[in-house]
N, C-alpha and C positions, 0 to 999 in steps of 0.2 A: 502494500500499499504507499503510496507517494505521499510524503510529508504534506500536511496542511496546517496552516497556521489558524489556531483557535484564539479569539482574544480572549483576554482576562478582564472579568468584569469584578467589580467590589463595592461594597457598602462600608469597608472598614472593619467589618466582623466575619461576614461570609463572603466566599470569594467563590466565582465560577470561573473554571479553567479547563483545557484539555485533559483527557484521560491519560494515565500514565502508567506505566508497567508497575509501579509499587502500588497500584490501586486494586490489584488482582485480587490479594487475599480478602480485602474488604468487601469486593464485589461478589465473592465467593459466600461470604458470611451474610450479605443482604439478601443474595438471591435463595439461600437455603432457610431464610427465615419464615416461619409458616403464613405471616400476612403476606409476604411476598409471592409466596407460592399461591396462596388463595386468590389474590386479586390480579395476578400477572400471568403471562405466558411464558415466563422463563423456563428453559429446560427442566426437567425433573425425573431424575437427578440430576444436580448440578455441579459441575466439576471445575478444576482449574483451567482446563482447555476451553471450557465455555467462557470463563472468564478472561482468558488471555484473546481468544477471538472477539470478544465486545470490545476490549481496549483497545486491541492493534487493527481488527477491521471494521467492525459494525460503526462504532463512533467515528473514525475517521472517514468511513465510506460515505457517511451520511453528508459530511462537510465535502468531500471531494465531488459529490454528486450534485451538492446544493440543493438537497432534498430535506435533510434533517440536520439541525444543528444541535448538537447536544454537547452537555457541559457536565463536568465532575462538579459537584458541591463539595467544598471544603471550610470546614468551621473548626473553631476552637473547643477542646473539651473542657471540662471543669478545671483542668489544672493548667490550663492554657494551651496545650499541646494541639496542633492543627491536624485533623484528620478528616480522612474522605467519610463524608455524611451523605451520599447519595447521587442520582444523576437527575438532570432536567433537561427538557429537551423542547423544541419547536419543529413539527414536521409540516414540510409544505403539503398543503392540499390541492389536488389537481395537477394538471400537466399544461406547460408551456403558459400562454397568457390566461389559460382558466385558473392556474394556480397563483398568479400573482395577487399578492396583497393577502393572501389567507394561509392560516396554519393550523395545526393541531397542537396542543399543549399536552406534555406526558411529563410524570415525575414519579421518582421512587426514593424513600429514605430508607438509610441504614438503620437497624433498631435503635442504637444507642443516640441517634440525632433526634429522634421522635419526640413530640411535646415540649420542644424548646424554641419552637419560632424560628428555627432554622431553615425549614423548607419554605415558609411564607416569606422570608428575606430572599431566599433563592429565586422564587418564583417572581418576586417585586424587580429583581434585578433583570432576569430573564424578559420579562414582559416590556420592561423600559428600554431594554435593548431590541426587542423585536419590533416594537412599534416606532423607533427612532429612524430618521431618514439615512439614507445610504451615505451622504457625506460625513455622517458620523459614526460610521461605521455599522449602522443597523440594517434591518429588512424591509424597513418601509411597510410594515403590516398595516392593514386596515381592520381585520377581524381575526380573531383567535378563538378556535372552538375546543370545547371541553367534553370529553365523554369519558364516563365511567360505568361499570357494571352496576347496575341496581342493587343496593345495599353496601356499598363501598361508602360508608359515613365518613370514613378520614379524608378520603379524596373528596368528597362533595364538600365538607367543611374548611377543607384547605382552598378549593376554588372559591368558596363563597368568602372568605377572608379576603381575597385579592380582587373581588369584585365582579366575579362571573355570574350569570343569572344561572338558575336552573330551569329550564323551559318546559320540562316534562319528560316523560318516559317513552321511549322507543321499543317497541315490543321485538324481541329476538333480533337485535341489531349486532350486538358484539359476539365473539366466541371467545369461549375459554376451553378448558380440556373436555367439557363435558359436552360441547356442542354451543348452539346459539341461547344466547341470554338477554334478558331485558338491559335496557342501558339508558342511563341519565343522559343528557344532553343539556349544555348552557352555551354561553357565548359573551365575549368581551371586546368591545368595539374600541378603536384608538382613543376616542376621546372620553370614554366612560372612566368614572372615578374609580380608583383601585382601592376600594372599600366595601364592605358589605352594603348590598342594596336592601335587605331587611334583616329585621332582629332575628338571631338564633336563641329561641328560649331555653335555657336550660332548667332543669327540675330542682327545684330547691327542696331540700329534706326539712318536712316539718313535723315537729313531736307535739302528739296531744296526750291527752290521760287516757283515752281509750284506744287509740289508731296513730300509726305513723304514715305520713305521706311520703312516698320515695318514688324513685324513677322504677321503671318496668325493667326486669331481668329475665333472661332466658330462662332460668329456674322456677319462674312463675307460670310456666305454660300448662303444667299439670292442674294447677288451680283454676286457671281461666278456664280449661276445657270443663272443669267441675262447676263451675258457675255457670257458664254460658249454655251446659247442657241441662242445667235445674229446671224442672217445667215451669216455675214461676218466673223466672229471668227471661227464659225463652218466649213464654207468653206475651209479657209487656215490651220486649226489646223486638219489633215484629221485623227489622230489617237483617237480623241474625240470620246466617245460613241455616238451611234445615234439610239434611241432618247437618249437625255441628261436629265436626271432627278435629283430630289434632294437628292437622295441617291449618285449619282455621285458626286455632288457639296460637299457632307459632306465628301466623301471618299477623295475628292481632298485636301480638308482644313487639315484633320485629317494626312493624308500620307505625306503632306511635311516634317515632321519631321524626317521621315526614311532616306533619303539621308544625313541629316545633321548629325544625329547619327554616320553614317558611313563614315563621313567625305568626302563624294564625291559629295555633292550638297549644294547649299546655295540658300533657297528660300526667296524672299521678297513679301509682297502684297504691291501693290501702294495705297496710301491713300491722299484724299485731305488735305492740310495742316491745314486747319480751321476747317472742320467737322469730319475728321477722316474717312470719307466713303470710303469703297474700290474702286479702280478705274482700277484695273487689275493687272499683276503679272509681276516680272521680275525674273529670275533664273539665276545663276552660276552652271552649270552640268559637270559631269565628270570630276571632278577635279583630275588631274593626270600629273606628271612629269612638273610641272609648268603650266599647261594650263587648261583652262576650255571653254566648250560652253556656250554662252549665248542665252536664250530663253525668250519669253515675249508674252503677249497679252494682249490689252486693253477692258476695259469696253466701251460701246458707248459713254458714257458721257465724256470720256477722249480725244476723238479722235480731232484731228486738232487743238489742242492747244499747242502742244510741250511738253504734259506732258511726252509721252514715251520716247522722245528722251532726255530729262532730266533724266528720271530714269536709261536709259542706260549708259548715261554718269556717273552718281553716281555709279552704280553698276561696272561698268568698272573700274573707281577709285579705288573703294575698292579692285578689284581685283589684281590691280598691286602695291598697296602701300604695303612697306615692313611691314613684320609682327610685328618687333619691333615698328611701329607706328599704330599697329591695323588693318592692312590689311591682304591681304592673300599672296602677295609676288608672285603672278604669273609673268610670263614673256611674256604669250600671251593669248589672248581671241579670239575666233572664233565664226563664225556662218554661217549656209547655210540657204538661204530661197528660196522659189520659185521664179524663175526668173521673173515671171509676177506679183508678188506681190509687186507692185510699192510702197505701203504705209510702208512695212516693210523695204523694200531697203532704202527708204529715211530717216528713222530712224537711221539706221548704217551709211549711209554716212555723216548725221549730226553730228553723236556722233564721227565721226572721223575715223570710219573702211575703210580699203582700200579693193577694190575689187581684188581677187587674179586671178577669170575666172570662168567658168560655168562648171558644172557637169550634166552629161546627166542623166536624170531620177533618180533624187537623192532625190526628196523631195515628201513625201505623202501628199496630199490634197484630198478633199473629193471626186473628180471624177477622182482619180488615180494618178498615178506617172508625175510629172513635173520637167523639168529642173531646177537645183538648181543655183543660185548665191553665192558663196563661198566670205566669207569677214575674215578679222583678222585686230586685233590690238595689236600692241608689245608695252610694258611697257615704251620702249624708245620713241615711237610715242606720248605717253603723256607728258614724261618729256621733250621734246623739245618744248612744247607749252607753 
């Protein structure tokens, strides 16, 4: 492979440079890491010959063909030692004139560099270079596209941090080792701000006397399955799949992050304060213009003990607390439940919600549409108590 000059870019902390022979061991470590194997198509098993080919041929070859501009990321470890931290690249999209001004971004971090902000700095350097004009050494890009396998939240969060949109899911678009998989896609234009476009809502842990509110976890799946196959829950939640199986419970837990990533929903798992076992869910949904809808369901083990009432109170309080104090700063929380769902209505009324009136045929339950009881709670309602 002929020698190709790769520019060196730095922000004073992180440096982007060409790959070197002394990166081989670190490339092997990164490529054998379980997360790298899960979310990329690196050869499996991965050996030193694969790493040598990567640093000697694959990366230089992209530069030589002017099709992929790949950089090694170098950053200081905690002791100040400079280490290989991963690879970032821009791949030209299309051929000839069609490919002008467009590129796809790709990135992967060595395990030691994750969670330190290193890759965010690396992408900011890469994008600034890619969008910059040719006379400044850049590639004069107009648009950069981002693809990731659906479910790769680490990739999505990093793309979100540097300003990429997430415009939806394209079914069966990317290929992994098992075949075609759904893909997330987003884009960043030359003049777009290099910052998040929407909030990414993190789940605060809230402790109560009867219940703990925490994030959903994979080990909650069995309890979700129990709760959603309970006849009472299944009747009142008319949109639940019927029958409801393990795959549905896994999807439910896995997809809780989507609304939080978009800044539109915040989901908690209810858990026993001593055992941490799952007891149900409570959510703030459709956040918009200072308002949110609250929704909830309880595992049979949690019923009749005031657990859900306390959970709704805690979630509602978080909704209306000012953002400066760690809340969402909303002015209104609302809910509509089937008029004959006396248990759910009792929860709302015990939590301080006010009945506004009835909505005809507005709530779907298992046997069809029922009239709904509409409730609301305003921020000042809590502040006056």
